[in-house]
N, C-alpha and C positions, 0 to 999 in steps of 0.2 A: 503494499499499499502505498503510494506516494504522501508523504508528509512536507510540512513546512519546519520540522525540529532544525534542520540544521542550517537553514536561514534563519530563521527567528534565535538561536544561540549565538552564531557569530555576529549578528548584530549587536545581541546586548553585550559580546564579548565575555563570551562564558564558554569556559571549556568543559566536554564533554562530563568530566569527574565531577567538577563544580553542578552543572545540571542532577547528574546523576545523584551526587549527594542532598540536592534538594526537594525531590522526588522519592527518594528510599528506593532506587535500584541501583543496578553495577553500570559501572561506567560500558562493559560490553552489551547490555540493552540497549545503551543511547546509541552506540555505535550501529547495533544491529537495527536499529530503527531508523536509522540515517541513512542506512546502507540497501534501507527498503526489505530486509531480510526478516523484518519480525514486525508483526503487528501491533503494537500496543494494547495494553486491556484499555476498558474504559474510563476506570478508574487512574489510569497511568496517565490518559490522554485528558483526563478533567484536570490532573496535578499540574502537568506540560503546560495546560494552557492557559492555567490560573498564573504560573512562573510569569508566563509571556505579556498576560494581561490581553486574550484573544479567545474568540471559541474555538469549543472542540471540534464545530464544524471546519473554521477556517483552517487551522492547526493540522487536520486531517486532509484537506484538499477534496471536503465532501462531493461537491458539483464535479470534480475532474473524477476521480474514483468513482462516481455513481455512475458516469458517462461511458468509464473505460469497461465497467464489470457489465452494463445495459448492452453493450455491443459485443463481449463476448458472449454472451447470453443469445443475443440475436445469431451469430453467426455457428452456435452448435445445434 
């Protein structure tokens, strides 16, 4: 799943470890989310959104991910 975690984190001049500490996960989790290898839980998405002052929908690129999923469904 595409997210804006890396973009928001770097704009905030925050390291992956600093973000991980704030949201109570390991830095590996943040790395995996940024590489689109791991989808955050709803609670983790809320925590990250709160840190950055954005909505979960914005953090998780809801519109883009929904359109991508809809296209994949239509083509199957």
